[in-house]
TIRO-2110 file (N, C-alpha, C; in Angstrom, 1 decimal):
// TIRO-2110
-119.6, 74.9, -38.9, N, 1, A
-118.6, 75.3, -37.9, CA, 1, A
-117.8, 74.1, -37.4, C, 1, A
-118.7, 73.0, -37.0, N, 2, A
-118.0, 71.8, -36.5, CA, 2, A
-117.1, 71.1, -37.5, C, 2, A
-117.6, 71.2, -38.7, N, 3, A
-116.8, 70.5, -39.9, CA, 3, A
-115.5, 71.3, -40.1, C, 3, A
-115.6, 72.7, -40.1, N, 4, A
-114.4, 73.5, -40.2, CA, 4, A
-113.4, 73.2, -39.1, C, 4, A
-113.8, 73.1, -37.9, N, 5, A
-113.0, 72.8, -36.7, CA, 5, A
-112.4, 71.5, -36.9, C, 5, A
-113.1, 70.5, -37.2, N, 6, A
-112.5, 69.1, -37.5, CA, 6, A
-111.6, 69.1, -38.6, C, 6, A
-111.8, 69.8, -39.6, N, 7, A
-110.8, 69.9, -40.7, CA, 7, A
-109.5, 70.6, -40.3, C, 7, A
-109.6, 71.6, -39.5, N, 8, A
-108.5, 72.4, -39.0, CA, 8, A
-107.7, 71.5, -38.0, C, 8, A
-108.3, 70.8, -37.2, N, 9, A
-107.6, 69.9, -36.3, CA, 9, A
-106.9, 68.8, -37.0, C, 9, A
-107.5, 68.2, -38.1, N, 10, A
-106.9, 67.2, -38.9, CA, 10, A
-105.6, 67.8, -39.6, C, 10, A
-105.7, 69.0, -40.1, N, 11, A
-104.6, 69.6, -40.8, CA, 11, A
-103.5, 69.9, -39.8, C, 11, A
-103.8, 70.3, -38.6, N, 12, A
-102.8, 70.6, -37.5, CA, 12, A
-102.1, 69.3, -37.1, C, 12, A
-102.9, 68.2, -37.1, N, 13, A
-102.3, 66.8, -36.7, CA, 13, A
-101.4, 66.4, -37.7, C, 13, A
-101.7, 66.6, -39.0, N, 14, A
-100.9, 66.3, -40.1, CA, 14, A
-99.6, 67.0, -40.1, C, 14, A
-99.7, 68.3, -39.9, N, 15, A
-98.4, 69.1, -39.8, CA, 15, A
-97.5, 68.8, -38.7, C, 15, A
-98.2, 68.5, -37.5, N, 16, A
-97.4, 68.1, -36.4, CA, 16, A
-96.7, 66.7, -36.6, C, 16, A
-97.4, 65.7, -37.3, N, 17, A
-96.8, 64.4, -37.6, CA, 17, A
-95.6, 64.7, -38.6, C, 17, A
-95.7, 65.5, -39.6, N, 18, A
-94.7, 65.8, -40.6, CA, 18, A
-93.5, 66.5, -39.9, C, 18, A
-93.8, 67.3, -39.0, N, 19, A
-92.7, 68.0, -38.3, CA, 19, A
-91.9, 67.0, -37.4, C, 19, A
-92.6, 66.1, -36.7, N, 20, A
-91.9, 65.1, -35.9, CA, 20, A
-91.2, 64.2, -36.7, C, 20, A
-91.6, 63.8, -37.9, N, 21, A
-90.9, 63.0, -38.8, CA, 21, A
-89.6, 63.6, -39.2, C, 21, A
-89.7, 64.9, -39.6, N, 22, A
-88.6, 65.6, -40.1, CA, 22, A
-87.6, 65.9, -39.0, C, 22, A
-88.0, 66.1, -37.8, N, 23, A
-87.1, 66.2, -36.6, CA, 23, A
-86.4, 64.9, -36.4, C, 23, A
-87.1, 63.8, -36.5, N, 24, A
-86.5, 62.6, -36.2, CA, 24, A
-85.4, 62.2, -37.3, C, 24, A
-85.7, 62.5, -38.5, N, 25, A
-84.8, 62.3, -39.6, CA, 25, A
-83.6, 63.1, -39.5, C, 25, A
-83.8, 64.4, -39.0, N, 26, A
-82.6, 65.3, -38.8, CA, 26, A
-81.8, 64.7, -37.7, C, 26, A
-82.3, 64.2, -36.6, N, 27, A
-81.6, 63.7, -35.4, CA, 27, A
-80.9, 62.4, -35.8, C, 27, A
-81.6, 61.6, -36.5, N, 28, A
-81.1, 60.3, -36.8, CA, 28, A
-80.0, 60.3, -37.9, C, 28, A
-80.2, 60.8, -39.0, N, 29, A
-79.4, 60.9, -40.1, CA, 29, A
-78.3, 62.0, -40.1, C, 29, A
-78.6, 63.1, -39.6, N, 30, A
-77.6, 64.2, -39.7, CA, 30, A
-77.1, 64.6, -38.2, C, 30, A
-77.7, 64.1, -37.2, N, 31, A
-77.2, 64.4, -35.9, CA, 31, A
-77.5, 65.8, -35.5, C, 31, A
-78.6, 66.3, -35.8, N, 32, A
-79.1, 67.7, -35.6, CA, 32, A
-80.4, 67.7, -34.8, C, 32, A
-80.4, 68.4, -33.6, N, 33, A
-81.6, 68.4, -32.9, CA, 33, A
-81.7, 69.9, -32.3, C, 33, A
-82.9, 70.6, -32.5, N, 34, A
-83.2, 71.9, -32.1, CA, 34, A
-84.2, 71.8, -30.8, C, 34, A
-83.8, 72.6, -29.9, N, 35, A
-84.6, 72.7, -28.6, CA, 35, A
-84.7, 74.1, -28.1, C, 35, A
-85.6, 74.3, -27.3, N, 36, A
-85.7, 75.7, -26.7, CA, 36, A
-84.7, 75.7, -25.5, C, 36, A
-84.1, 76.8, -25.3, N, 37, A
-83.1, 77.0, -24.2, CA, 37, A
-83.7, 77.3, -23.0, C, 37, A
-83.1, 77.0, -21.8, N, 38, A
-83.6, 77.3, -20.5, CA, 38, A
-83.4, 78.8, -20.3, C, 38, A
-82.4, 79.3, -21.0, N, 39, A
-82.2, 80.8, -20.8, CA, 39, A
-83.0, 81.5, -21.9, C, 39, A
-83.4, 82.8, -21.6, N, 40, A
-84.0, 83.5, -22.5, CA, 40, A
-83.8, 85.0, -22.2, C, 40, A
-83.9, 85.8, -23.2, N, 41, A
-83.8, 87.3, -23.1, CA, 41, A
-85.2, 87.9, -23.3, C, 41, A
-85.4, 89.1, -23.1, N, 42, A
-86.6, 89.8, -23.1, CA, 42, A
-87.3, 89.7, -24.4, C, 42, A
-88.3, 88.9, -24.5, N, 43, A
-89.2, 88.8, -25.7, CA, 43, A
-88.4, 88.1, -26.9, C, 43, A
-87.3, 87.5, -26.7, N, 44, A
-86.5, 86.9, -27.8, CA, 44, A
-86.5, 85.4, -27.5, C, 44, A
-86.8, 84.6, -28.5, N, 45, A
-86.8, 83.2, -28.3, CA, 45, A
-85.2, 82.7, -28.4, C, 45, A
-84.8, 82.0, -27.5, N, 46, A
-83.5, 81.4, -27.5, CA, 46, A
-83.6, 79.9, -27.7, C, 46, A
-82.8, 79.5, -28.7, N, 47, A
-82.9, 78.0, -29.0, CA, 47, A
-81.4, 77.5, -29.0, C, 47, A
-81.3, 76.2, -28.9, N, 48, A
-80.0, 75.5, -29.0, CA, 48, A
-80.2, 74.4, -30.0, C, 48, A
-79.2, 74.5, -30.9, N, 49, A
-79.1, 73.3, -31.9, CA, 49, A
-77.9, 72.4, -31.4, C, 49, A
-78.3, 71.2, -31.1, N, 50, A
-77.3, 70.2, -30.7, CA, 50, A
-76.8, 69.3, -31.9, C, 50, A
-75.6, 69.3, -32.2, N, 51, A
-75.0, 68.5, -33.2, CA, 51, A
-74.3, 67.2, -32.6, C, 51, A
-74.5, 66.1, -33.3, N, 52, A
-73.7, 65.0, -32.9, CA, 52, A
-73.1, 64.5, -34.2, C, 52, A
-72.5, 63.4, -34.2, N, 53, A
-71.7, 62.9, -35.3, CA, 53, A
-70.7, 63.9, -35.9, C, 53, A
-70.1, 64.6, -35.0, N, 54, A
-69.0, 65.5, -35.3, CA, 54, A
-67.7, 64.9, -35.0, C, 54, A
-67.6, 64.2, -33.8, N, 55, A
-66.3, 63.6, -33.4, CA, 55, A
-66.4, 62.1, -33.8, C, 55, A
-65.5, 61.7, -34.7, N, 56, A
-65.6, 60.3, -35.2, CA, 56, A
-65.3, 59.4, -34.0, C, 56, A
-64.4, 59.8, -33.1, N, 57, A
-64.1, 58.9, -32.0, CA, 57, A
-65.2, 58.7, -30.9, C, 57, A
-66.1, 59.8, -30.9, N, 58, A
-67.2, 59.8, -30.0, CA, 58, A
-68.4, 60.4, -30.7, C, 58, A
-69.2, 59.6, -31.5, N, 59, A
-70.2, 60.2, -32.5, CA, 59, A
-71.4, 60.7, -31.7, C, 59, A
-71.6, 60.4, -30.4, N, 60, A
-72.7, 60.9, -29.7, CA, 60, A
-72.4, 62.1, -28.8, C, 60, A
-71.1, 62.5, -28.9, N, 61, A
-70.7, 63.7, -28.1, CA, 61, A
-71.4, 64.9, -28.7, C, 61, A
-72.1, 65.6, -27.8, N, 62, A
-73.0, 66.8, -28.2, CA, 62, A
-72.0, 68.1, -28.4, C, 62, A
-72.4, 68.8, -29.4, N, 63, A
-71.8, 70.2, -29.7, CA, 63, A
-73.0, 71.0, -29.8, C, 63, A
-73.0, 72.2, -29.1, N, 64, A
-74.1, 73.0, -29.1, CA, 64, A
-73.9, 74.4, -29.8, C, 64, A
-74.9, 74.9, -30.4, N, 65, A
-75.0, 76.2, -31.0, CA, 65, A
-76.1, 77.0, -30.3, C, 65, A
-76.0, 78.0, -29.6, N, 66, A
-77.1, 78.8, -29.0, CA, 66, A
-77.3, 80.0, -30.0, C, 66, A
-78.6, 80.2, -30.3, N, 67, A
-79.0, 81.4, -31.1, CA, 67, A
-80.3, 81.9, -30.7, C, 67, A
-80.6, 83.2, -31.1, N, 68, A
-81.9, 83.7, -30.8, CA, 68, A
-82.5, 84.1, -32.1, C, 68, A
-83.8, 84.3, -32.0, N, 69, A
-84.6, 84.7, -33.3, CA, 69, A
-85.6, 85.8, -32.8, C, 69, A
-85.6, 86.8, -33.6, N, 70, A
-86.5, 87.9, -33.3, CA, 70, A
-86.8, 88.6, -34.6, C, 70, A
-88.1, 88.8, -35.0, N, 71, A
-88.5, 89.4, -36.3, CA, 71, A
-87.7, 88.9, -37.5, C, 71, A
-87.7, 87.5, -37.5, N, 72, A
-87.1, 86.8, -38.7, CA, 72, A
-85.7, 87.1, -38.8, C, 72, A
-85.0, 87.4, -37.8, N, 73, A
-83.6, 87.6, -37.7, CA, 73, A
-83.0, 86.4, -36.8, C, 73, A
-82.0, 85.8, -37.2, N, 74, A
-81.3, 84.9, -36.4, CA, 74, A
-80.0, 85.5, -36.0, C, 74, A
-79.7, 85.3, -34.7, N, 75, A
-78.4, 85.8, -34.1, CA, 75, A
-77.7, 84.7, -33.4, C, 75, A
-76.4, 84.4, -33.9, N, 76, A
-75.7, 83.5, -33.2, CA, 76, A
-75.2, 84.0, -31.8, C, 76, A
-75.3, 83.3, -30.8, N, 77, A
-75.0, 83.7, -29.4, CA, 77, A
-73.7, 83.1, -29.0, C, 77, A
-73.5, 81.8, -28.9, N, 78, A
-72.4, 81.1, -28.5, CA, 78, A
-72.3, 79.6, -28.9, C, 78, A
-71.2, 79.1, -28.8, N, 79, A
-71.2, 77.7, -29.1, CA, 79, A
-70.5, 77.0, -27.9, C, 79, A
-70.6, 75.6, -27.9, N, 80, A
-70.0, 74.9, -26.7, CA, 80, A
-69.6, 73.6, -27.3, C, 80, A
-68.4, 73.3, -27.4, N, 81, A
-67.2, 74.0, -27.0, CA, 81, A
-67.1, 75.3, -28.0, C, 81, A
-66.4, 76.2, -27.5, N, 82, A
-66.3, 77.5, -28.1, CA, 82, A
-65.5, 77.4, -29.4, C, 82, A
-66.0, 78.0, -30.5, N, 83, A
-65.2, 77.9, -31.8, CA, 83, A
-64.6, 79.4, -32.0, C, 83, A
-64.6, 80.2, -31.0, N, 84, A
-64.1, 81.5, -31.1, CA, 84, A
-65.1, 82.6, -31.6, C, 84, A
-64.6, 83.5, -32.2, N, 85, A
-65.5, 84.7, -32.7, CA, 85, A
-66.5, 84.3, -33.8, C, 85, A
-67.7, 84.6, -33.6, N, 86, A
-68.8, 84.2, -34.5, CA, 86, A
-69.1, 85.3, -35.5, C, 86, A
-68.4, 86.4, -35.5, N, 87, A
-68.8, 87.6, -36.3, CA, 87, A
-68.9, 87.2, -37.8, C, 87, A
-67.9, 86.5, -38.3, N, 88, A
-68.0, 86.3, -39.8, CA, 88, A
-69.2, 85.4, -40.2, C, 88, A
-69.5, 84.4, -39.2, N, 89, A
-70.6, 83.5, -39.5, CA, 89, A
-71.9, 84.2, -39.4, C, 89, A
-72.0, 85.2, -38.4, N, 90, A
-73.2, 85.9, -38.2, CA, 90, A
-73.4, 86.9, -39.4, C, 90, A
-72.4, 87.4, -39.9, N, 91, A
-72.5, 88.3, -41.1, CA, 91, A
-73.0, 87.6, -42.3, C, 91, A
-72.4, 86.4, -42.5, N, 92, A
-72.8, 85.6, -43.7, CA, 92, A
-74.2, 85.1, -43.5, C, 92, A
-74.7, 84.7, -42.2, N, 93, A
-76.0, 84.3, -42.0, CA, 93, A
-77.0, 85.5, -42.3, C, 93, A
-76.6, 86.7, -41.8, N, 94, A
-77.5, 87.9, -42.0, CA, 94, A
-77.5, 88.2, -43.5, C, 94, A
-76.4, 88.1, -44.3, N, 95, A
-76.5, 88.5, -45.6, CA, 95, A
-77.3, 87.4, -46.5, C, 95, A
-77.1, 86.1, -46.3, N, 96, A
-77.7, 85.2, -47.1, CA, 96, A
-78.9, 84.5, -46.5, C, 96, A
-79.0, 84.4, -45.3, N, 97, A
-80.0, 83.8, -44.5, CA, 97, A
-80.0, 82.3, -44.7, C, 97, A
-78.9, 81.7, -45.0, N, 98, A
-78.8, 80.2, -45.2, CA, 98, A
-78.3, 79.6, -43.9, C, 98, A
-79.3, 79.2, -43.1, N, 99, A
-78.9, 78.6, -41.8, CA, 99, A
-78.2, 77.2, -42.1, C, 99, A
-78.6, 76.4, -43.0, N, 100, A
-77.9, 75.2, -43.4, CA, 100, A
-76.4, 75.4, -43.6, C, 100, A
-76.1, 76.4, -44.5, N, 101, A
-74.7, 76.6, -44.8, CA, 101, A
-73.9, 77.1, -43.4, C, 101, A
-74.6, 77.9, -42.7, N, 102, A
-74.0, 78.3, -41.4, CA, 102, A
-73.7, 77.2, -40.5, C, 102, A
-74.7, 76.2, -40.4, N, 103, A
-74.5, 75.1, -39.5, CA, 103, A
-73.3, 74.2, -40.1, C, 103, A
-73.2, 74.1, -41.4, N, 104, A
-72.1, 73.3, -41.9, CA, 104, A
-70.8, 73.9, -41.7, C, 104, A
-70.7, 75.2, -41.7, N, 105, A
-69.5, 75.9, -41.4, CA, 105, A
-69.1, 75.7, -39.9, C, 105, A
-70.1, 75.8, -39.1, N, 106, A
-69.9, 75.5, -37.6, CA, 106, A
-69.5, 74.1, -37.4, C, 106, A
-70.1, 73.2, -38.0, N, 107, A
-69.7, 71.8, -37.8, CA, 107, A
-68.3, 71.6, -38.2, C, 107, A
-67.8, 72.2, -39.3, N, 108, A
-66.4, 72.1, -39.7, CA, 108, A
-65.5, 72.7, -38.6, C, 108, A
-65.9, 73.8, -38.0, N, 109, A
-65.1, 74.4, -36.9, CA, 109, A
-65.1, 73.5, -35.7, C, 109, A
-66.2, 72.9, -35.4, N, 110, A
-66.2, 72.0, -34.3, CA, 110, A
-65.3, 70.8, -34.7, C, 110, A
-65.2, 70.3, -35.9, N, 111, A
-64.3, 69.1, -36.3, CA, 111, A
-62.8, 69.6, -36.0, C, 111, A
-62.6, 70.9, -36.3, N, 112, A
-61.2, 71.4, -36.1, CA, 112, A
-60.9, 71.4, -34.7, C, 112, A
-61.9, 71.8, -33.8, N, 113, A
-61.7, 71.8, -32.4, CA, 113, A
-61.3, 70.4, -31.8, C, 113, A
-62.1, 69.4, -32.4, N, 114, A
-61.9, 68.0, -32.0, CA, 114, A
-60.5, 67.6, -32.4, C, 114, A
-60.0, 67.9, -33.6, N, 115, A
-58.7, 67.6, -34.0, CA, 115, A
-57.6, 68.2, -33.1, C, 115, A
-57.9, 69.5, -32.7, N, 116, A
-56.8, 70.2, -31.8, CA, 116, A
-56.9, 69.6, -30.4, C, 116, A
-58.1, 69.2, -29.9, N, 117, A
-58.0, 68.6, -28.6, CA, 117, A
-57.4, 67.1, -28.7, C, 117, A
-57.5, 66.4, -29.8, N, 118, A
-56.9, 65.2, -29.9, CA, 118, A
-55.3, 65.3, -30.0, C, 118, A
-54.9, 66.3, -30.7, N, 119, A
-53.5, 66.7, -30.8, CA, 119, A
-52.9, 67.0, -29.3, C, 119, A
-53.6, 67.8, -28.6, N, 120, A
-53.2, 68.2, -27.3, CA, 120, A
-53.1, 66.9, -26.4, C, 120, A
-54.1, 66.1, -26.5, N, 121, A
-54.0, 64.8, -25.7, CA, 121, A
-52.9, 64.0, -26.0, C, 121, A
-52.6, 63.9, -27.4, N, 122, A
-51.4, 63.1, -27.8, CA, 122, A
-50.1, 63.7, -27.3, C, 122, A
-49.9, 65.0, -27.3, N, 123, A
-48.8, 65.7, -26.8, CA, 123, A
-48.6, 65.5, -25.4, C, 123, A
-49.7, 65.5, -24.6, N, 124, A
-49.6, 65.3, -23.1, CA, 124, A
-49.2, 63.9, -22.8, C, 124, A
-49.7, 62.9, -23.6, N, 125, A
-49.5, 61.5, -23.4, CA, 125, A
-48.0, 61.3, -23.7, C, 125, A
-47.5, 61.9, -24.7, N, 126, A
-46.1, 61.8, -25.1, CA, 126, A
-45.2, 62.3, -24.1, C, 126, A
-45.6, 63.5, -23.6, N, 127, A
-44.8, 64.1, -22.5, CA, 127, A
-44.7, 63.3, -21.3, C, 127, A
-45.9, 62.7, -20.9, N, 128, A
-45.9, 61.8, -19.7, CA, 128, A
-45.1, 60.6, -19.8, C, 128, A
-45.1, 60.0, -21.1, N, 129, A
-44.3, 58.7, -21.3, CA, 129, A
-42.8, 59.1, -21.4, C, 129, A
-42.4, 60.3, -21.7, N, 130, A
-41.0, 60.7, -21.8, CA, 130, A
-40.4, 61.0, -20.5, C, 130, A
-39.2, 60.5, -20.2, N, 131, A
-38.6, 60.8, -19.0, CA, 131, A
-37.8, 62.0, -19.0, C, 131, A
-36.9, 62.2, -18.1, N, 132, A
-36.1, 63.4, -18.0, CA, 132, A
-35.3, 63.5, -19.4, C, 132, A
-35.1, 64.8, -19.8, N, 133, A
-34.4, 65.1, -21.1, CA, 133, A
-35.1, 64.4, -22.2, C, 133, A
-36.3, 64.1, -22.2, N, 134, A
-36.9, 63.5, -23.4, CA, 134, A
-36.7, 62.0, -23.6, C, 134, A
-36.1, 61.3, -22.6, N, 135, A
-35.7, 59.9, -22.7, CA, 135, A
-37.0, 59.1, -22.3, C, 135, A
-37.3, 58.1, -23.1, N, 136, A
-38.5, 57.2, -22.7, CA, 136, A
-38.2, 56.5, -21.4, C, 136, A
-39.3, 56.4, -20.6, N, 137, A
-39.1, 55.7, -19.3, CA, 137, A
-39.1, 54.2, -19.5, C, 137, A
-38.4, 53.5, -18.8, N, 138, A
-38.5, 52.0, -18.9, CA, 138, A
-39.8, 51.5, -18.6, C, 138, A
-40.3, 50.4, -19.2, N, 139, A
-41.5, 49.8, -19.0, CA, 139, A
-41.5, 49.1, -17.6, C, 139, A
-42.6, 49.2, -17.0, N, 140, A
-42.7, 48.5, -15.6, CA, 140, A
-43.3, 47.2, -15.7, C, 140, A
-42.6, 46.1, -15.3, N, 141, A
-43.0, 44.7, -15.4, CA, 141, A
-43.7, 44.4, -14.1, C, 141, A
-44.9, 43.9, -14.1, N, 142, A
-45.5, 43.5, -13.0, CA, 142, A
-45.8, 42.0, -12.9, C, 142, A
END
């Protein structure tokens, strides 16, 4: 009995170590981290995948995917920042079960959001630097 328990504990410790190594590799090389969410629904585990390395200008900026899992079904709940309707991604995930492909598609949509945000910032900066009737304002010498 003692030997079986010791063997089971060693096996559990080995699996835990392997899990931690895999989690560290995902976080370090791919910018992916999975955590339990502080919010939960009745009997359903809610988790958040945090992606980094999405925005080249700010590689550590976090992007979040909230999902739930119940009876071996994953359900996409929301993203932050929002990438809009998740229906097509949810349907593809339900049909194929390929979470990796789903994350890759979400990462691509996050990259699109980053490009849109950068374009808006550039337009605002250009509008601020333009004077009345679109004329550039003179430089202020101090």
